[in-house]
FIGUFI-356409 format. One record per atom (N, C-alpha, C): residue in three letters; x, y, z; atom name; residue number from 0. Coordinates in pm, whole numbers, plus 50000, padded with zeros to 5 digits. Each point is the difference from the previous one (the first is absolute). Layout:
% residues N
<node rest="ALA" east="X" north="Y" up="Z" atom="CA" nr="NUM"/>
...
***
This chain:
% residues 67
<node rest="MET" east="75358" north="77643" up="43138" atom="N" nr="0"/>
<node rest="MET" east="49945" north="50063" up="49882" atom="CA" nr="0"/>
<node rest="MET" east="50112" north="50060" up="49914" atom="C" nr="0"/>
<node rest="ASP" east="50101" north="50056" up="50065" atom="N" nr="1"/>
<node rest="ASP" east="50112" north="50055" up="49924" atom="CA" nr="1"/>
<node rest="ASP" east="50073" north="49891" up="49924" atom="C" nr="1"/>
<node rest="VAL" east="50013" north="49884" up="50060" atom="N" nr="2"/>
<node rest="VAL" east="50066" north="49888" up="49932" atom="CA" nr="2"/>
<node rest="VAL" east="49917" north="49956" up="49880" atom="C" nr="2"/>
<node rest="ALA" east="49869" north="49991" up="50016" atom="N" nr="3"/>
<node rest="ALA" east="49912" north="49963" up="49889" atom="CA" nr="3"/>
<node rest="ALA" east="50011" north="50102" up="49887" atom="C" nr="3"/>
<node rest="LYS" east="50004" north="50126" up="50035" atom="N" nr="4"/>
<node rest="LYS" east="50013" north="50106" up="49899" atom="CA" nr="4"/>
<node rest="LYS" east="50133" north="49987" up="49926" atom="C" nr="4"/>
<node rest="ALA" east="50107" north="49971" up="50074" atom="N" nr="5"/>
<node rest="ALA" east="50131" north="49983" up="49937" atom="CA" nr="5"/>
<node rest="ALA" east="49997" north="49883" up="49902" atom="C" nr="5"/>
<node rest="HIS" east="49936" north="49892" up="50037" atom="N" nr="6"/>
<node rest="HIS" east="49990" north="49885" up="49911" atom="CA" nr="6"/>
<node rest="HIS" east="49926" north="50036" up="49871" atom="C" nr="6"/>
<node rest="VAL" east="49893" north="50078" up="50013" atom="N" nr="7"/>
<node rest="VAL" east="49925" north="50043" up="49881" atom="CA" nr="7"/>
<node rest="VAL" east="50089" north="50085" up="49910" atom="C" nr="7"/>
<node rest="LEU" east="50075" north="50091" up="50060" atom="N" nr="8"/>
<node rest="LEU" east="50087" north="50086" up="49921" atom="CA" nr="8"/>
<node rest="LEU" east="50106" north="49921" up="49925" atom="C" nr="8"/>
<node rest="LEU" east="50040" north="49887" up="50058" atom="N" nr="9"/>
<node rest="LEU" east="50099" north="49914" up="49935" atom="CA" nr="9"/>
<node rest="LEU" east="49938" north="49898" up="49905" atom="C" nr="9"/>
<node rest="GLY" east="49867" north="50000" up="49993" atom="N" nr="10"/>
<node rest="GLY" east="49930" north="49907" up="49912" atom="CA" nr="10"/>
<node rest="GLY" east="49979" north="49862" up="50059" atom="C" nr="10"/>
<node rest="SER" east="50022" north="49986" up="50128" atom="N" nr="11"/>
<node rest="SER" east="49983" north="49871" up="50068" atom="CA" nr="11"/>
<node rest="SER" east="49860" north="49992" up="50060" atom="C" nr="11"/>
<node rest="HIS" east="49902" north="49980" up="49914" atom="N" nr="12"/>
<node rest="HIS" east="49861" north="50002" up="50045" atom="CA" nr="12"/>
<node rest="HIS" east="49968" north="49891" up="50100" atom="C" nr="12"/>
<node rest="GLN" east="50055" north="49881" up="49981" atom="N" nr="13"/>
<node rest="GLN" east="49970" north="49891" up="50093" atom="CA" nr="13"/>
<node rest="GLN" east="50059" north="50029" up="50139" atom="C" nr="13"/>
<node rest="ASP" east="50119" north="50059" up="50003" atom="N" nr="14"/>
<node rest="ASP" east="50058" north="50036" up="50129" atom="CA" nr="14"/>
<node rest="ASP" east="49916" north="50108" up="50069" atom="C" nr="14"/>
<node rest="ALA" east="49948" north="50095" up="49923" atom="N" nr="15"/>
<node rest="ALA" east="49912" north="50101" up="50057" atom="CA" nr="15"/>
<node rest="ALA" east="49873" north="49936" up="50055" atom="C" nr="15"/>
<node rest="MET" east="49947" north="49905" up="49923" atom="N" nr="16"/>
<node rest="MET" east="49881" north="49928" up="50046" atom="CA" nr="16"/>
<node rest="MET" east="50028" north="49922" up="50128" atom="C" nr="16"/>
<node rest="ASP" east="50117" north="49940" up="50009" atom="N" nr="17"/>
<node rest="ASP" east="50036" north="49926" up="50121" atom="CA" nr="17"/>
<node rest="ASP" east="50000" north="50092" up="50121" atom="C" nr="17"/>
<node rest="GLU" east="50051" north="50121" up="49983" atom="N" nr="18"/>
<node rest="GLU" east="50000" north="50097" up="50111" atom="CA" nr="18"/>
<node rest="GLU" east="49857" north="50038" up="50039" atom="C" nr="18"/>
<node rest="LEU" east="49918" north="50031" up="49900" atom="N" nr="19"/>
<node rest="LEU" east="49861" north="50038" up="50029" atom="CA" nr="19"/>
<node rest="LEU" east="49923" north="49885" up="50064" atom="C" nr="19"/>
<node rest="THR" east="50025" north="49879" up="49952" atom="N" nr="20"/>
<node rest="THR" east="49932" north="49883" up="50055" atom="CA" nr="20"/>
<node rest="THR" east="50039" north="49977" up="50146" atom="C" nr="20"/>
<node rest="GLY" east="50126" north="50022" up="50031" atom="N" nr="21"/>
<node rest="GLY" east="50045" north="49988" up="50139" atom="CA" nr="21"/>
<node rest="GLY" east="49933" north="50101" up="50091" atom="C" nr="21"/>
<node rest="ILE" east="49988" north="50122" up="49951" atom="N" nr="22"/>
<node rest="ILE" east="49932" north="50104" up="50078" atom="CA" nr="22"/>
<node rest="ILE" east="49853" north="49966" up="50017" atom="C" nr="22"/>
<node rest="LYS" east="49940" north="49952" up="49893" atom="N" nr="23"/>
<node rest="LYS" east="49858" north="49963" up="50007" atom="CA" nr="23"/>
<node rest="LYS" east="49977" north="49888" up="50101" atom="C" nr="23"/>
<node rest="ALA" east="50092" north="49906" up="50007" atom="N" nr="24"/>
<node rest="ALA" east="49985" north="49888" up="50094" atom="CA" nr="24"/>
<node rest="ALA" east="50002" north="50047" up="50145" atom="C" nr="24"/>
<node rest="SER" east="50080" north="50102" up="50028" atom="N" nr="25"/>
<node rest="SER" east="50010" north="50046" up="50139" atom="CA" nr="25"/>
<node rest="SER" east="49906" north="50115" up="50032" atom="C" nr="25"/>
<node rest="SER" east="49966" north="50082" up="49903" atom="N" nr="26"/>
<node rest="SER" east="49917" north="50119" up="50026" atom="CA" nr="26"/>
<node rest="SER" east="49907" north="50030" up="49883" atom="C" nr="26"/>
<node rest="PRO" east="49904" north="49912" up="49973" atom="N" nr="27"/>
<node rest="PRO" east="49916" north="50019" up="49880" atom="CA" nr="27"/>
<node rest="PRO" east="49917" north="50128" up="50001" atom="C" nr="27"/>
<node rest="GLU" east="49945" north="50036" up="50113" atom="N" nr="28"/>
<node rest="GLU" east="49916" north="50121" up="50004" atom="CA" nr="28"/>
<node rest="GLU" east="50084" north="50126" up="49986" atom="C" nr="28"/>
<node rest="TRP" east="50117" north="50001" up="50060" atom="N" nr="29"/>
<node rest="TRP" east="50090" north="50115" up="49988" atom="CA" nr="29"/>
<node rest="TRP" east="50039" north="50019" up="49854" atom="C" nr="29"/>
<node rest="LEU" east="50038" north="49890" up="49934" atom="N" nr="30"/>
<node rest="LEU" east="50045" north="50007" up="49862" atom="CA" nr="30"/>
<node rest="LEU" east="49891" north="50056" up="49909" atom="C" nr="30"/>
<node rest="LYS" east="49877" north="49962" up="50027" atom="N" nr="31"/>
<node rest="LYS" east="49888" north="50042" up="49917" atom="CA" nr="31"/>
<node rest="LYS" east="49987" north="50152" up="49993" atom="C" nr="31"/>
<node rest="HIS" east="50049" north="50070" up="50102" atom="N" nr="32"/>
<node rest="HIS" east="49984" north="50145" up="50008" atom="CA" nr="32"/>
<node rest="HIS" east="50127" north="50077" up="49961" atom="C" nr="32"/>
<node rest="GLN" east="50097" north="49931" up="49944" atom="N" nr="33"/>
<node rest="GLN" east="50126" north="50065" up="49964" atom="CA" nr="33"/>
<node rest="GLN" east="50002" north="50041" up="49853" atom="C" nr="33"/>
<node rest="SER" east="50008" north="50130" up="49977" atom="N" nr="34"/>
<node rest="SER" east="50002" north="50049" up="49862" atom="CA" nr="34"/>
<node rest="SER" east="50126" north="49954" up="49927" atom="C" nr="34"/>
<node rest="MET" east="50110" north="49987" up="50071" atom="N" nr="35"/>
<node rest="MET" east="50123" north="49954" up="49935" atom="CA" nr="35"/>
<node rest="MET" east="49983" north="49857" up="49949" atom="C" nr="35"/>
<node rest="ALA" east="49930" north="49917" up="50074" atom="N" nr="36"/>
<node rest="ALA" east="49975" north="49862" up="49956" atom="CA" nr="36"/>
<node rest="ALA" east="49917" north="50000" up="49872" atom="C" nr="36"/>
<node rest="ARG" east="49901" north="50088" up="49992" atom="N" nr="37"/>
<node rest="ARG" east="49919" north="50009" up="49878" atom="CA" nr="37"/>
<node rest="ARG" east="50084" north="50048" up="49882" atom="C" nr="37"/>
<node rest="ARG" east="50088" north="50097" up="50024" atom="N" nr="38"/>
<node rest="ARG" east="50087" north="50049" up="49892" atom="CA" nr="38"/>
<node rest="ARG" east="50093" north="49889" up="49950" atom="C" nr="38"/>
<node rest="ILE" east="50057" north="49926" up="50094" atom="N" nr="39"/>
<node rest="ILE" east="50089" north="49889" up="49963" atom="CA" nr="39"/>
<node rest="ILE" east="49923" north="49898" up="49916" atom="C" nr="39"/>
<node rest="MET" east="49881" north="49966" up="50046" atom="N" nr="40"/>
<node rest="MET" east="49921" north="49900" up="49929" atom="CA" nr="40"/>
<node rest="MET" east="49962" north="50049" up="49861" atom="C" nr="40"/>
<node rest="ARG" east="49966" north="50127" up="49987" atom="N" nr="41"/>
<node rest="ARG" east="49968" north="50055" up="49867" atom="CA" nr="41"/>
<node rest="ARG" east="50120" north="49992" up="49907" atom="C" nr="41"/>
<node rest="GLU" east="50119" north="50026" up="50055" atom="N" nr="42"/>
<node rest="GLU" east="50121" north="49992" up="49918" atom="CA" nr="42"/>
<node rest="GLU" east="50025" north="49856" up="49956" atom="C" nr="42"/>
<node rest="ILE" east="49979" north="49906" up="50090" atom="N" nr="43"/>
<node rest="ILE" east="50016" north="49858" up="49965" atom="CA" nr="43"/>
<node rest="ILE" east="49903" north="49964" up="49889" atom="C" nr="43"/>
<node rest="LEU" east="49875" north="50038" up="50016" atom="N" nr="44"/>
<node rest="LEU" east="49898" north="49968" up="49900" atom="CA" nr="44"/>
<node rest="LEU" east="50028" north="50067" up="49866" atom="C" nr="44"/>
<node rest="GLY" east="50047" north="50123" up="50005" atom="N" nr="45"/>
<node rest="GLY" east="50026" north="50075" up="49878" atom="CA" nr="45"/>
<node rest="GLY" east="50122" north="49955" up="49924" atom="C" nr="45"/>
<node rest="ASN" east="50097" north="49946" up="50071" atom="N" nr="46"/>
<node rest="ASN" east="50126" north="49963" up="49937" atom="CA" nr="46"/>
<node rest="ASN" east="50013" north="49851" up="49972" atom="C" nr="46"/>
<node rest="ARG" east="49907" north="49923" up="50047" atom="N" nr="47"/>
<node rest="ARG" east="50007" north="49854" up="49987" atom="CA" nr="47"/>
<node rest="ARG" east="49976" north="49960" up="49855" atom="C" nr="47"/>
<node rest="LYS" east="50091" north="49924" up="49944" atom="N" nr="48"/>
<node rest="LYS" east="49987" north="49958" up="49861" atom="CA" nr="48"/>
<node rest="LYS" east="49932" north="49864" up="49987" atom="C" nr="48"/>
<node rest="ARG" east="50007" north="49920" up="50103" atom="N" nr="49"/>
<node rest="ARG" east="49936" north="49869" up="49998" atom="CA" nr="49"/>
<node rest="ARG" east="49866" north="50005" up="50071" atom="C" nr="49"/>
<node rest="THR" east="49928" north="49890" up="49993" atom="N" nr="50"/>
<node rest="THR" east="49872" north="49989" up="50068" atom="CA" nr="50"/>
<node rest="THR" east="50021" north="50016" up="50150" atom="C" nr="50"/>
<node rest="LEU" east="49905" north="50064" up="50065" atom="N" nr="51"/>
<node rest="LEU" east="50009" north="50020" up="50144" atom="CA" nr="51"/>
<node rest="LEU" east="49988" north="49867" up="50073" atom="C" nr="51"/>
<node rest="THR" east="50075" north="49988" up="50108" atom="N" nr="52"/>
<node rest="THR" east="49988" north="49880" up="50083" atom="CA" nr="52"/>
<node rest="THR" east="49875" north="50013" up="50088" atom="C" nr="52"/>
<node rest="GLN" east="49960" north="49890" up="50058" atom="N" nr="53"/>
<node rest="GLN" east="49886" north="50002" up="50092" atom="CA" nr="53"/>
<node rest="GLN" east="50029" north="50094" up="50117" atom="C" nr="53"/>
<node rest="ASP" east="50123" north="49997" up="50051" atom="N" nr="54"/>
<node rest="ASP" east="50038" north="50089" up="50111" atom="CA" nr="54"/>
<node rest="ASP" east="49984" north="50147" up="49961" atom="C" nr="54"/>
<node rest="MET" east="50039" north="50033" up="49879" atom="N" nr="55"/>
<node rest="MET" east="49988" north="50138" up="49954" atom="CA" nr="55"/>
<node rest="MET" east="49854" north="50043" up="49989" atom="C" nr="55"/>
<node rest="ARG" east="49917" north="49910" up="49949" atom="N" nr="56"/>
<node rest="ARG" east="49857" north="50032" up="49990" atom="CA" nr="56"/>
<node rest="ARG" east="49938" north="50017" up="50139" atom="C" nr="56"/>
<node rest="GLU" east="50037" north="49913" up="50093" atom="N" nr="57"/>
<node rest="GLU" east="49947" north="50010" up="50136" atom="CA" nr="57"/>
<node rest="GLU" east="50046" north="50127" up="50070" atom="C" nr="57"/>
<node rest="MET" east="50128" north="50035" up="49981" atom="N" nr="58"/>
<node rest="MET" east="50053" north="50122" up="50063" atom="CA" nr="58"/>
<node rest="MET" east="49932" north="50123" up="49941" atom="C" nr="58"/>
<node rest="ALA" east="49983" north="50003" up="49869" atom="N" nr="59"/>
<node rest="ALA" east="49932" north="50113" up="49936" atom="CA" nr="59"/>
<node rest="ALA" east="49858" north="50014" up="50056" atom="C" nr="59"/>
<node rest="SER" east="49933" north="49890" up="50016" atom="N" nr="60"/>
<node rest="SER" east="49865" north="50002" up="50056" atom="CA" nr="60"/>
<node rest="SER" east="50002" north="50048" up="50145" atom="C" nr="60"/>
<node rest="HIS" east="50094" north="49950" up="50078" atom="N" nr="61"/>
<node rest="HIS" east="50011" north="50039" up="50141" atom="CA" nr="61"/>
<node rest="HIS" east="50023" north="50151" up="50014" atom="C" nr="61"/>
<node rest="LEU" east="50081" north="50055" up="49909" atom="N" nr="62"/>
<node rest="LEU" east="50032" north="50142" up="50006" atom="CA" nr="62"/>
<node rest="LEU" east="49900" north="50088" up="49926" atom="C" nr="62"/>
<node rest="GLY" east="49906" north="49937" up="49930" atom="N" nr="63"/>
<node rest="GLY" east="49901" north="50078" up="49927" atom="CA" nr="63"/>
<node rest="GLY" east="50056" north="50063" up="49873" atom="C" nr="63"/>
<node rest="VAL" east="50098" north="49934" up="49942" atom="N" nr="64"/>
<node rest="VAL" east="50065" north="50050" up="49878" atom="CA" nr="64"/>
<node rest="VAL" east="49947" north="49919" up="49883" atom="C" nr="64"/>
<node rest="ALA" east="49952" north="50070" up="49898" atom="N" nr="65"/>
<node rest="ALA" east="49948" north="49931" up="49881" atom="CA" nr="65"/>
<node rest="ALA" east="50115" north="49949" up="49917" atom="C" nr="65"/>
<node rest="GLY" east="49989" north="49877" up="49952" atom="N" nr="66"/>
<node rest="GLY" east="50106" north="49941" up="49917" atom="CA" nr="66"/>
<node rest="GLY" east="49955" north="49994" up="49863" atom="C" nr="66"/>
***
């Protein structure tokens, strides 16, 4: 999660998504309950200038974050 947060701070949204996706693949239920994951996803959604990818929409849905 710290690595994903660092990627967001650097503006590397896809790298942050790759980190979150990896965590989701190994621990989907754990990730769903992490407030830091929701904050990261909100930052990705708020700062994204292009259309959201399918992965981003799915992650937002998984985390219960409105896009």
